[in-house]
VOSE-497512 format. One line per 8 residues: number of its first residue (from 1); their letters; for each residue x, y, z of N, C-alpha, C. Coordinates in Angstrom, 3 decimals, decimal comma, padded with zeros to 6 digits. Example, Ala and Ser with C-alpha at 12.3 -4.5 7.8 and 13.67 -1.06 7.14 Angstrom:
2
1	AS	013,190/-005,690/007,800/012,300/-004,500/007,800/013,200/-003,300/007,800 | 012,850/-002,250/007,080/013,670/-001,060/007,140/012,900/000,030/007,870
END
This chain:
175
1	MRRPYVLA	-034,928/090,185/-062,929/-034,106/089,347/-063,764/-032,622/089,672/-063,628 | -032,308/090,909/-063,436/-030,905/091,296/-063,398/-030,225/090,924/-062,084 | -030,962/090,752/-061,030/-030,372/090,495/-059,717/-029,453/089,282/-059,696 | -029,812/088,144/-060,256/-028,885/087,005/-060,219/-027,557/087,315/-060,912 | -027,604/088,061/-062,003/-026,369/088,378/-062,711/-025,499/089,330/-061,896 | -026,121/090,301/-061,247/-025,370/091,242/-060,419/-024,758/090,511/-059,234 | -025,531/089,622/-058,621/-025,030/088,860/-057,494/-023,872/087,956/-057,914 | -023,999/087,296/-059,042/-022,924/086,429/-059,542/-021,670/087,242/-059,838
9	AAMIAGGA	-021,839/088,403/-060,456/-020,681/089,251/-060,764/-020,006/089,723/-059,473 | -020,799/090,059/-058,461/-020,233/090,506/-057,183/-019,472/089,372/-056,506 | -020,002/088,151/-056,590/-019,325/087,014/-055,969/-018,000/086,721/-056,675 | -017,999/086,810/-057,989/-016,764/086,575/-058,746/-015,744/087,648/-058,415 | -016,184/088,907/-058,377/-015,271/090,005/-058,057/-014,741/089,860/-056,634 | -015,597/089,505/-055,693/-015,161/089,315/-054,315/-014,166/088,190/-054,193 | -014,376/087,107/-054,919/-013,439/085,991/-054,898/-012,109/086,375/-055,501 | -012,139/087,180/-056,543/-010,891/087,606/-057,167/-010,094/088,481/-056,224
17	CAGSGTLH	-010,772/089,361/-055,497/-010,067/090,226/-054,553/-009,521/089,424/-053,389 | -010,306/088,477/-052,902/-009,853/087,694/-051,761/-008,641/086,847/-052,120 | -008,565/086,374/-053,319/-007,448/085,534/-053,720/-006,251/086,299/-054,220 | -006,362/087,619/-054,358/-005,266/088,384/-054,934/-004,162/088,684/-053,938 | -004,362/088,333/-052,658/-003,308/088,522/-051,678/-003,183/089,940/-051,181 | -004,292/090,558/-050,801/-004,208/091,908/-050,277/-003,764/091,860/-048,827 | -003,008/092,841/-048,442/-002,498/092,924/-047,080/-003,441/093,745/-046,212 | -003,841/094,903/-046,703/-004,775/095,781/-046,019/-005,398/096,692/-047,062
25	SGRTALAP	-006,289/097,559/-046,638/-007,037/098,363/-047,600/-006,352/099,666/-047,985 | -005,232/100,001/-047,363/-004,572/101,273/-047,633/-003,411/101,158/-048,591 | -002,685/102,257/-048,712/-001,485/102,314/-049,540/-000,443/101,354/-048,985 | 000,379/100,803/-049,857/001,413/099,866/-049,427/002,742/100,180/-050,110 | 003,824/099,790/-049,469/005,166/099,968/-050,031/005,659/098,687/-050,695 | 004,796/097,696/-050,768/005,182/096,412/-051,357/004,810/096,353/-052,830 | 005,644/095,698/-053,599/005,362/095,462/-055,009/004,269/094,398/-055,120 | 003,515/094,371/-056,217/002,435/093,381/-056,362/002,907/091,935/-056,167
33	QELGTVAK	004,079/091,592/-056,650/004,554/090,217/-056,496/004,928/089,907/-055,048 | 005,248/090,936/-054,244/005,573/090,723/-052,836/004,315/090,593/-051,975 | 003,250/091,231/-052,411/002,007/091,231/-051,634/001,472/089,834/-051,365 | 001,491/088,976/-052,365/000,956/087,629/-052,205/001,662/086,842/-051,133 | 002,978/086,954/-051,076/003,760/086,233/-050,075/003,496/086,783/-048,684 | 003,525/088,094/-048,563/003,362/088,731/-047,258/001,934/088,571/-046,740 | 000,944/088,585/-047,624/-000,451/088,451/-047,201/-000,708/087,101/-046,542 | 000,123/086,116/-046,834/-000,024/084,784/-046,231/000,709/084,671/-044,893
41	AKEGGPGG	001,279/085,783/-044,425/002,060/085,767/-043,187/001,191/085,428/-041,992 | 001,856/084,952/-040,958/001,118/084,597/-039,747/000,537/085,855/-039,112 | -000,566/085,662/-038,439/-001,205/086,772/-037,756/-000,647/086,853/-036,351 | -000,373/088,052/-035,937/000,102/088,276/-034,578/001,557/087,907/-034,383 | 002,049/088,252/-033,240/003,423/087,982/-032,869/003,668/088,585/-031,496 | 004,895/088,504/-030,984/005,166/089,034/-029,647/004,919/090,538/-029,531 | 005,059/091,265/-030,630/004,862/092,714/-030,588/003,412/093,144/-030,677 | 002,531/092,227/-030,999/001,118/092,564/-031,079/000,688/093,127/-032,420
49	FKRVWKGP	001,505/092,954/-033,454/001,101/093,395/-034,784/000,058/092,439/-035,340 | -000,809/092,949/-036,202/-001,838/092,106/-036,812/-001,196/091,050/-037,705 | -000,207/091,463/-038,472/000,455/090,539/-039,393/001,959/090,766/-039,331 | 002,705/089,655/-039,293/004,161/089,691/-039,230/004,713/088,735/-040,277 | 005,625/089,237/-041,106/006,308/088,374/-042,072/007,794/088,638/-041,931 | 008,547/087,563/-041,745/010,002/087,662/-041,665/010,585/086,768/-042,741 | 011,525/087,313/-043,483/012,156/086,563/-044,554/012,909/085,355/-044,026 | 013,024/084,329/-044,852/013,764/083,142/-044,432/015,226/083,496/-044,149
57	GLQPWALL	015,729/082,989/-043,054/017,125/083,248/-042,701/017,392/084,674/-042,269 | 016,396/085,336/-041,711/016,567/086,724/-041,260/017,678/086,802/-040,222 | 018,643/087,662/-040,460/019,783/087,855/-039,570/019,616/089,180/-038,832 | 020,291/089,331/-037,678/020,278/090,637/-037,012/020,844/091,702/-037,955 | 020,344/092,889/-037,823/020,804/093,973/-038,679/021,587/094,985/-037,856 | 022,418/095,783/-038,537/023,223/096,789/-037,858/022,385/098,044/-037,627 | 022,096/098,767/-038,678/021,318/100,004/-038,572/019,994/099,861/-039,310 | 018,993/100,537/-038,792/017,703/100,620/-039,446/017,618/102,034/-040,009
65	KWDQDHSS	017,823/102,164/-041,311/017,866/103,482/-041,952/016,495/103,856/-042,502 | 016,121/105,095/-042,325/014,818/105,615/-042,739/014,803/105,848/-044,243 | 013,787/105,350/-044,919/013,616/105,575/-046,354/012,652/106,745/-046,548 | 013,209/107,926/-046,609/012,427/109,158/-046,711/011,601/109,219/-047,991 | 012,144/108,715/-049,083/011,471/108,821/-050,378/010,219/107,970/-050,490 | 010,129/106,901/-049,721/008,998/105,991/-049,862/008,058/105,972/-048,654 | 008,451/106,552/-047,540/007,586/106,596/-046,361/006,492/107,637/-046,580 | 005,293/107,323/-046,075/004,170/108,242/-046,287/003,116/108,065/-045,215
73	AVSEAPPS	002,253/109,066/-045,115/001,132/109,027/-044,181/-000,079/109,639/-044,862 | -001,253/109,199/-044,448/-002,496/109,742/-045,001/-002,636/111,203/-044,589 | -003,457/111,919/-045,316/-003,617/113,351/-045,058/-004,253/113,635/-043,695 | -004,987/112,685/-043,131/-005,622/112,889/-041,831/-004,607/112,877/-040,690 | -003,436/112,330/-040,932/-002,408/112,225/-039,890/-001,787/113,592/-039,629 | -001,382/113,845/-038,388/-000,689/115,106/-038,100/000,600/115,201/-038,921 | 000,964/116,395/-039,338/002,164/116,550/-040,175/003,443/116,039/-039,523 | 003,512/116,046/-038,206/004,736/115,628/-037,521/004,761/114,140/-037,187
81	LLQSIRDE	003,747/113,380/-037,586/003,694/111,962/-037,222/004,882/111,178/-037,770 | 005,179/111,324/-039,055/006,292/110,554/-039,633/007,629/110,926/-038,987 | 007,827/112,197/-038,681/009,069/112,609/-038,024/009,162/112,007/-036,623 | 008,047/111,965/-035,911/008,030/111,353/-034,578/008,362/109,864/-034,656 | 007,781/109,190/-035,654/008,068/107,764/-035,842/009,549/107,569/-036,186 | 010,057/108,424/-037,046/011,468/108,337/-037,428/012,374/108,502/-036,210 | 012,066/109,469/-035,360/012,872/109,700/-034,172/012,838/108,506/-033,224 | 011,645/107,977/-032,973/011,515/106,859/-032,038/012,179/105,590/-032,578
89	LGRLNQRR	011,960/105,286/-033,855/012,579/104,091/-034,433/014,083/104,267/-034,577 | 014,533/105,501/-034,713/015,964/105,769/-034,779/016,683/105,370/-033,496 | 015,965/105,386/-032,385/016,565/104,979/-031,105/016,908/103,492/-031,090 | 016,307/102,732/-031,978/016,656/101,303/-032,076/018,094/101,129/-032,539 | 018,655/102,135/-033,169/020,026/102,055/-033,688/021,073/102,253/-032,596 | 020,633/102,496/-031,371/021,583/102,707/-030,282/022,175/101,406/-029,761 | 021,579/100,285/-030,139/022,119/099,004/-029,700/023,292/098,625/-030,590 | 024,178/097,820/-030,067/025,357/097,420/-030,833/025,144/096,022/-031,394
97	TKGDDLFL	025,077/095,939/-032,696/024,951/094,645/-033,353/025,747/094,668/-034,641 | 025,973/093,489/-035,166/026,641/093,368/-036,456/025,631/092,853/-037,456 | 025,846/093,196/-038,681/024,962/092,764/-039,744/024,842/093,848/-040,793 | 023,990/093,601/-041,759/023,767/094,576/-042,825/022,785/095,637/-042,360 | 022,876/096,809/-042,968/021,903/097,866/-042,717/020,618/097,539/-043,458 | 019,488/097,895/-042,865/018,191/097,737/-043,511/017,583/099,113/-043,734 | 016,814/099,235/-044,791/016,147/100,481/-045,132/014,662/100,321/-044,844 | 014,136/101,189/-043,978/012,776/101,055/-043,481/011,828/102,044/-044,144
105	TVTVYTYD	010,748/101,511/-044,688/009,666/102,323/-045,240/008,471/102,179/-044,309 | 007,962/103,295/-043,831/006,787/103,303/-042,968/005,641/103,931/-043,742 | 004,524/103,216/-043,788/003,320/103,720/-044,441/002,215/103,758/-043,401 | 001,750/104,963/-043,083/000,601/105,123/-042,195/-000,607/105,216/-043,114 | -001,411/104,149/-043,165/-002,502/104,118/-044,136/-003,854/104,498/-043,556 | -003,991/104,607/-042,244/-005,165/105,238/-041,624/-004,715/105,913/-040,341 | -005,416/106,968/-039,976/-005,138/107,667/-038,727/-006,452/108,156/-038,147 | -006,655/107,898/-036,864/-007,853/108,338/-036,158/-007,397/109,217/-035,000
113	RGGWFSDA	-007,838/110,450/-034,988/-007,413/111,406/-033,960/-007,987/111,094/-032,579 | -008,912/110,161/-032,503/-009,515/109,837/-031,217/-010,561/110,876/-030,840 | -010,971/110,839/-029,610/-011,996/111,765/-029,134/-011,973/111,848/-027,625 | -013,091/112,220/-027,064/-013,186/112,375/-025,617/-012,895/111,071/-024,880 | -013,394/109,982/-025,399/-013,281/108,710/-024,687/-012,423/107,686/-025,417 | -011,683/108,109/-026,420/-010,820/107,184/-027,146/-009,499/107,864/-027,480 | -008,461/107,063/-027,516/-007,130/107,567/-027,843/-006,934/107,596/-029,350 | -005,973/108,388/-029,788/-005,602/108,401/-031,202/-005,012/107,047/-031,572
121	SARCELVA	-005,135/106,680/-032,838/-004,545/105,425/-033,302/-004,165/105,553/-034,769 | -003,238/104,720/-035,169/-002,788/104,690/-036,560/-002,647/103,240/-036,991 | -002,935/102,986/-038,240/-002,661/101,671/-038,831/-001,435/101,868/-039,716 | -000,429/101,051/-039,443/000,866/101,232/-040,100/001,366/099,949/-040,733 | 002,138/100,138/-041,780/002,867/099,048/-042,422/004,337/099,441/-042,388 | 005,185/098,549/-041,917/006,622/098,769/-041,896/007,270/097,719/-042,781 | 008,074/098,164/-043,730/008,752/097,262/-044,656/010,246/097,541/-044,568 | 011,019/096,539/-044,191/012,475/096,659/-044,114/013,097/095,892/-045,276
129	RDKRGQVM	013,964/096,572/-046,002/014,638/095,984/-047,168/016,145/096,037/-046,974 | 016,835/095,081/-047,590/018,291/095,110/-047,564/018,789/096,032/-048,678 | 020,100/096,137/-048,820/020,662/097,071/-049,813/020,364/096,665/-051,250 | 019,998/095,392/-051,476/019,625/094,938/-052,819/018,147/095,205/-053,119 | 017,393/095,632/-052,091/015,972/095,907/-052,273/015,069/094,733/-051,929 | 015,647/093,654/-051,407/014,855/092,488/-051,026/014,156/092,750/-049,693 | 012,904/092,360/-049,608/012,153/092,534/-048,364/012,690/091,545/-047,326 | 013,059/092,086/-046,158/013,580/091,248/-045,077/012,501/090,965/-044,031
137	WVLDGEIG	011,674/091,980/-043,736/010,542/091,777/-042,851/009,479/092,836/-043,083 | 008,244/092,462/-042,726/007,090/093,352/-042,853/006,255/093,222/-041,581 | 005,886/094,356/-041,020/005,004/094,405/-039,857/003,796/095,252/-040,237 | 002,612/094,832/-039,829/001,391/095,547/-040,167/000,434/095,476/-038,990 | -000,118/096,600/-038,592/-001,082/096,563/-037,508/-001,475/097,934/-037,017 | -002,326/097,931/-035,999/-002,828/099,169/-035,419/-001,983/099,537/-034,207 | -001,692/100,817/-034,106/-000,906/101,350/-033,005/-001,785/102,353/-032,264 | -002,020/102,127/-031,004/-002,829/103,032/-030,198/-001,958/103,959/-029,374
145	ARRALAQT	-002,435/105,174/-029,166/-001,707/106,168/-028,366/-002,113/106,024/-026,909 | -001,617/104,996/-026,263/-001,934/104,804/-024,842/-001,238/105,889/-024,038 | -002,011/106,650/-023,290/-001,460/107,778/-022,541/-000,432/107,326/-021,502 | -000,438/106,066/-021,128/000,555/105,560/-020,176/001,970/105,669/-020,750 | 002,093/105,733/-022,080/003,409/105,854/-022,709/003,894/107,300/-022,801 | 003,051/108,244/-022,425/003,454/109,654/-022,462/004,530/109,890/-021,407 | 005,534/110,661/-021,756/006,606/110,959/-020,811/006,336/112,260/-020,058 | 005,510/113,107/-020,656/005,095/114,349/-019,998/003,604/114,542/-020,243
153	LVDSDESV	003,013/115,460/-019,524/001,582/115,726/-019,690/001,257/116,358/-021,036 | 002,232/116,969/-021,655/001,972/117,669/-022,915/002,451/116,897/-024,142 | 002,829/115,635/-023,982/003,225/114,837/-025,151/002,068/114,788/-026,137 | 002,382/115,009/-027,395/001,348/114,976/-028,436/000,942/113,535/-028,723 | -000,237/113,384/-029,313/-000,703/112,047/-029,682/000,263/111,377/-030,649 | 000,813/112,150/-031,581/001,709/111,536/-032,559/002,995/111,032/-031,919 | 003,493/111,724/-030,890/004,701/111,223/-030,223/004,391/109,963/-029,420 | 003,189/109,876/-028,863/002,811/108,680/-028,104/002,572/107,508/-029,057
161	VARALALK	001,959/107,764/-030,216/001,779/106,713/-031,224/003,154/106,203/-031,679 | 004,077/107,117/-031,926/005,424/106,731/-032,370/006,132/105,905/-031,297 | 005,986/106,290/-030,045/006,608/105,542/-028,952/006,014/104,138/-028,846 | 004,691/104,040/-029,013/004,031/102,727/-028,972/004,494/101,846/-030,124 | 004,682/102,437/-031,298/005,164/101,684/-032,456/006,574/101,153/-032,194 | 007,455/101,996/-031,680/008,823/101,565/-031,387/008,829/100,457/-030,334 | 007,956/100,557/-029,348/007,859/099,517/-028,322/007,436/098,183/-028,929 | 006,466/098,224/-029,849/006,018/096,990/-030,502/007,130/096,371/-031,347
169	VRQEFNL	007,909/097,202/-032,028/009,023/096,683/-032,836/010,067/096,045/-031,923 | 010,366/096,693/-030,803/011,317/096,106/-029,844/010,835/094,738/-029,363 | 009,562/094,649/-029,028/009,014/093,390/-028,553/009,038/092,331/-029,642 | 008,736/092,718/-030,868/008,691/091,762/-031,972/010,053/091,123/-032,227 | 011,115/091,920/-032,093/012,452/091,424/-032,412/013,333/091,216/-031,170 | 012,733/091,257/-030,000/013,490/091,088/-028,740/014,674/092,037/-028,670 | 014,460/093,300/-028,897/015,537/094,287/-028,867/015,593/094,993/-027,516
END
């Protein structure tokens, strides 16, 4: 007798979650009111991210500044992963452009160390905000540590993941 009620409750709960505008299953740097808009973003883009959202009238930016207070990684990630990502994305600031500075929050919400036959990978969310705190763009997707991106034989997985992430951002914005 209880099965129909449990099934109905599960369907209602599933529908509520599906309609709530979730972006992914991990931690996010977006406010609840921002999630709904970003969750409707187009899938894919030139950089190969799973989801890309760009604010209306997005202009080129001058510097991409790291938001240390809000960036985070799951405990499974190597301790140096965020620093590696910061270093690689910091190289994007070497180009000369005009515009406002953006503040970048990186959230690594899953990390897989890989194994004998698979490379390390991370699922990341990147949120860029202007000085007023408005979201300018959001990128979300999986980043694989393709060994072809290693510059030396001893490059760590986290440095290769960071390099792959920076490459995807360059491709996404034609930098």
